[in-house]
C-alpha positions as protocol buffer text, in pm:
chain_id: "A"
residue {
  index: 1
  type: GLN
  ca { x: -916 y: -1546 z: 1002 }
}
residue {
  index: 2
  type: VAL
  ca { x: -848 y: -1272 z: 756 }
}
residue {
  index: 3
  type: GLN
  ca { x: -503 y: -1113 z: 767 }
}
residue {
  index: 4
  type: VAL
  ca { x: -333 y: -828 z: 595 }
}
residue {
  index: 5
  type: VAL
  ca { x: 37 y: -792 z: 690 }
}
residue {
  index: 6
  type: GLU
  ca { x: 273 y: -513 z: 563 }
}
residue {
  index: 7
  type: SER
  ca { x: 650 y: -525 z: 564 }
}
residue {
  index: 8
  type: GLY
  ca { x: 949 y: -340 z: 415 }
}
residue {
  index: 9
  type: GLY
  ca { x: 940 y: -8 z: 580 }
}
residue {
  index: 10
  type: GLY
  ca { x: 1244 y: 166 z: 724 }
}
residue {
  index: 11
  type: LEU
  ca { x: 1470 y: 464 z: 717 }
}
residue {
  index: 12
  type: VAL
  ca { x: 1605 y: 593 z: 389 }
}
residue {
  index: 13
  type: LYS
  ca { x: 1777 y: 904 z: 264 }
}
residue {
  index: 14
  type: PRO
  ca { x: 1609 y: 1147 z: 25 }
}
residue {
  index: 15
  type: GLY
  ca { x: 1625 y: 1024 z: -324 }
}
residue {
  index: 16
  type: GLY
  ca { x: 1643 y: 658 z: -198 }
}
residue {
  index: 17
  type: SER
  ca { x: 1406 y: 368 z: -267 }
}
residue {
  index: 18
  type: LEU
  ca { x: 1205 y: 112 z: -66 }
}
residue {
  index: 19
  type: ARG
  ca { x: 977 y: -172 z: -153 }
}
residue {
  index: 20
  type: LEU
  ca { x: 682 y: -230 z: 63 }
}
residue {
  index: 21
  type: SER
  ca { x: 508 y: -569 z: 69 }
}
residue {
  index: 22
  type: CYS
  ca { x: 162 y: -673 z: 180 }
}
residue {
  index: 23
  type: ALA
  ca { x: 46 y: -1028 z: 217 }
}
residue {
  index: 24
  type: ALA
  ca { x: -331 y: -1090 z: 246 }
}
residue {
  index: 25
  type: SER
  ca { x: -526 y: -1404 z: 324 }
}
residue {
  index: 26
  type: GLY
  ca { x: -596 y: -1601 z: 7 }
}
residue {
  index: 27
  type: SER
  ca { x: -967 y: -1612 z: 88 }
}
residue {
  index: 28
  type: ILE
  ca { x: -998 y: -1242 z: 13 }
}
residue {
  index: 29
  type: PHE
  ca { x: -698 y: -1144 z: -197 }
}
residue {
  index: 30
  type: SER
  ca { x: -819 y: -1271 z: -532 }
}
residue {
  index: 31
  type: ARG
  ca { x: -1149 y: -1082 z: -519 }
}
residue {
  index: 32
  type: SER
  ca { x: -1005 y: -753 z: -356 }
}
residue {
  index: 33
  type: VAL
  ca { x: -906 y: -420 z: -492 }
}
residue {
  index: 34
  type: MET
  ca { x: -589 y: -349 z: -309 }
}
residue {
  index: 35
  type: HIS
  ca { x: -488 y: -3 z: -180 }
}
residue {
  index: 36
  type: TRP
  ca { x: -197 y: 160 z: -18 }
}
residue {
  index: 37
  type: TYR
  ca { x: -268 y: 443 z: 213 }
}
residue {
  index: 38
  type: ARG
  ca { x: -29 y: 654 z: 426 }
}
residue {
  index: 39
  type: GLN
  ca { x: -75 y: 871 z: 735 }
}
residue {
  index: 40
  type: ALA
  ca { x: 184 y: 1132 z: 837 }
}
residue {
  index: 41
  type: PRO
  ca { x: 189 y: 1257 z: 1199 }
}
residue {
  index: 42
  type: GLY
  ca { x: -89 y: 1523 z: 1248 }
}
residue {
  index: 43
  type: LYS
  ca { x: -242 y: 1448 z: 902 }
}
residue {
  index: 44
  type: GLN
  ca { x: -533 y: 1256 z: 778 }
}
residue {
  index: 45
  type: ARG
  ca { x: -479 y: 911 z: 614 }
}
residue {
  index: 46
  type: GLU
  ca { x: -453 y: 953 z: 244 }
}
residue {
  index: 47
  type: LEU
  ca { x: -487 y: 716 z: -48 }
}
residue {
  index: 48
  type: VAL
  ca { x: -156 y: 660 z: -227 }
}
residue {
  index: 49
  type: ALA
  ca { x: -214 y: 390 z: -489 }
}
residue {
  index: 50
  type: THR
  ca { x: -475 y: 144 z: -604 }
}
residue {
  index: 51
  type: ILE
  ca { x: -472 y: -177 z: -803 }
}
residue {
  index: 52
  type: THR
  ca { x: -778 y: -359 z: -922 }
}
residue {
  index: 53
  type: THR
  ca { x: -822 y: -733 z: -960 }
}
residue {
  index: 54
  type: SER
  ca { x: -749 y: -697 z: -1325 }
}
residue {
  index: 55
  type: GLY
  ca { x: -432 y: -498 z: -1266 }
}
residue {
  index: 56
  type: SER
  ca { x: -551 y: -148 z: -1343 }
}
residue {
  index: 57
  type: THR
  ca { x: -368 y: 111 z: -1130 }
}
residue {
  index: 58
  type: ASN
  ca { x: -422 y: 455 z: -999 }
}
residue {
  index: 59
  type: TYR
  ca { x: -199 y: 697 z: -806 }
}
residue {
  index: 60
  type: ALA
  ca { x: -217 y: 1013 z: -596 }
}
residue {
  index: 61
  type: ASP
  ca { x: -84 y: 1309 z: -779 }
}
residue {
  index: 62
  type: SER
  ca { x: 195 y: 1347 z: -520 }
}
residue {
  index: 63
  type: VAL
  ca { x: 347 y: 1008 z: -597 }
}
residue {
  index: 64
  type: LYS
  ca { x: 288 y: 969 z: -975 }
}
residue {
  index: 65
  type: GLY
  ca { x: 603 y: 878 z: -1157 }
}
residue {
  index: 66
  type: ARG
  ca { x: 780 y: 785 z: -834 }
}
residue {
  index: 67
  type: PHE
  ca { x: 575 y: 500 z: -680 }
}
residue {
  index: 68
  type: THR
  ca { x: 456 y: 179 z: -849 }
}
residue {
  index: 69
  type: ILE
  ca { x: 187 y: -56 z: -713 }
}
residue {
  index: 70
  type: SER
  ca { x: 175 y: -422 z: -830 }
}
residue {
  index: 71
  type: ARG
  ca { x: 22 y: -749 z: -729 }
}
residue {
  index: 72
  type: ASP
  ca { x: 118 y: -1109 z: -750 }
}
residue {
  index: 73
  type: ASN
  ca { x: -195 y: -1319 z: -747 }
}
residue {
  index: 74
  type: ALA
  ca { x: -6 y: -1642 z: -710 }
}
residue {
  index: 75
  type: LYS
  ca { x: 144 y: -1513 z: -379 }
}
residue {
  index: 76
  type: ASN
  ca { x: -164 y: -1323 z: -257 }
}
residue {
  index: 77
  type: ALA
  ca { x: 74 y: -1018 z: -224 }
}
residue {
  index: 78
  type: VAL
  ca { x: 70 y: -659 z: -324 }
}
residue {
  index: 79
  type: TYR
  ca { x: 378 y: -431 z: -349 }
}
residue {
  index: 80
  type: LEU
  ca { x: 458 y: -67 z: -347 }
}
residue {
  index: 81
  type: GLN
  ca { x: 783 y: 34 z: -495 }
}
residue {
  index: 82
  type: LEU
  ca { x: 885 y: 380 z: -370 }
}
residue {
  index: 83
  type: ASN
  ca { x: 1152 y: 559 z: -572 }
}
residue {
  index: 84
  type: SER
  ca { x: 1290 y: 909 z: -544 }
}
residue {
  index: 85
  type: LEU
  ca { x: 1168 y: 939 z: -189 }
}
residue {
  index: 86
  type: LYS
  ca { x: 1125 y: 1279 z: -36 }
}
residue {
  index: 87
  type: PRO
  ca { x: 1104 y: 1385 z: 332 }
}
residue {
  index: 88
  type: GLU
  ca { x: 730 y: 1453 z: 276 }
}
residue {
  index: 89
  type: ASP
  ca { x: 682 y: 1081 z: 204 }
}
residue {
  index: 90
  type: THR
  ca { x: 752 y: 1008 z: 567 }
}
residue {
  index: 91
  type: ALA
  ca { x: 438 y: 830 z: 704 }
}
residue {
  index: 92
  type: VAL
  ca { x: 300 y: 502 z: 830 }
}
residue {
  index: 93
  type: TYR
  ca { x: 199 y: 314 z: 520 }
}
residue {
  index: 94
  type: TYR
  ca { x: -108 y: 90 z: 535 }
}
residue {
  index: 95
  type: CYS
  ca { x: -229 y: -181 z: 306 }
}
residue {
  index: 96
  type: ASN
  ca { x: -604 y: -221 z: 256 }
}
residue {
  index: 97
  type: ALA
  ca { x: -805 y: -499 z: 89 }
}
residue {
  index: 98
  type: ASN
  ca { x: -1154 y: -407 z: -20 }
}
residue {
  index: 99
  type: TYR
  ca { x: -1433 y: -585 z: -195 }
}
residue {
  index: 100
  type: ILE
  ca { x: -1810 y: -598 z: -226 }
}
residue {
  index: 101
  type: ARG
  ca { x: -2012 y: -920 z: -192 }
}
residue {
  index: 102
  type: LEU
  ca { x: -2385 y: -940 z: -208 }
}
residue {
  index: 103
  type: GLY
  ca { x: -2398 y: -571 z: -143 }
}
residue {
  index: 104
  type: ILE
  ca { x: -2186 y: -577 z: 171 }
}
residue {
  index: 105
  type: VAL
  ca { x: -1861 y: -396 z: 173 }
}
residue {
  index: 106
  type: TYR
  ca { x: -1571 y: -577 z: 320 }
}
residue {
  index: 107
  type: ASN
  ca { x: -1263 y: -375 z: 437 }
}
residue {
  index: 108
  type: TYR
  ca { x: -953 y: -513 z: 588 }
}
residue {
  index: 109
  type: TRP
  ca { x: -644 y: -320 z: 710 }
}
residue {
  index: 110
  type: GLY
  ca { x: -298 y: -412 z: 807 }
}
residue {
  index: 111
  type: GLN
  ca { x: -109 y: -275 z: 1103 }
}
residue {
  index: 112
  type: GLY
  ca { x: 109 y: -40 z: 905 }
}
residue {
  index: 113
  type: THR
  ca { x: 470 y: -11 z: 833 }
}
residue {
  index: 114
  type: GLN
  ca { x: 677 y: 299 z: 907 }
}
residue {
  index: 115
  type: VAL
  ca { x: 864 y: 483 z: 627 }
}
residue {
  index: 116
  type: THR
  ca { x: 1098 y: 754 z: 729 }
}
residue {
  index: 117
  type: VAL
  ca { x: 1286 y: 971 z: 474 }
}
residue {
  index: 118
  type: SER
  ca { x: 1563 y: 1176 z: 630 }
}
residue {
  index: 119
  type: SER
  ca { x: 1929 y: 1261 z: 581 }
}
């Protein structure tokens, strides 16, 4: 059974930092592009950061210079380092594993982890 599990959310003050972790099943991780999304109350889910299988990264403009995505292929894990947090970063953060095989798109989501930025 494929699993994607996030951890590391919490309550942090503005300007603070958090590190989110996502563990994915080994059967999919090595072939997957990994993404972090977030969804704030009343808003659509938005893509925050992406890391390819070769380690190339991409970020939403709103988090560039503050967030860093990385992956550890030996641990089947992807991380999101959140620095200089702002109240508008408050959201549920979701990890997504995505790959294409034989023309079929495979998409796996975690359950989400809450990040709250508040003084």
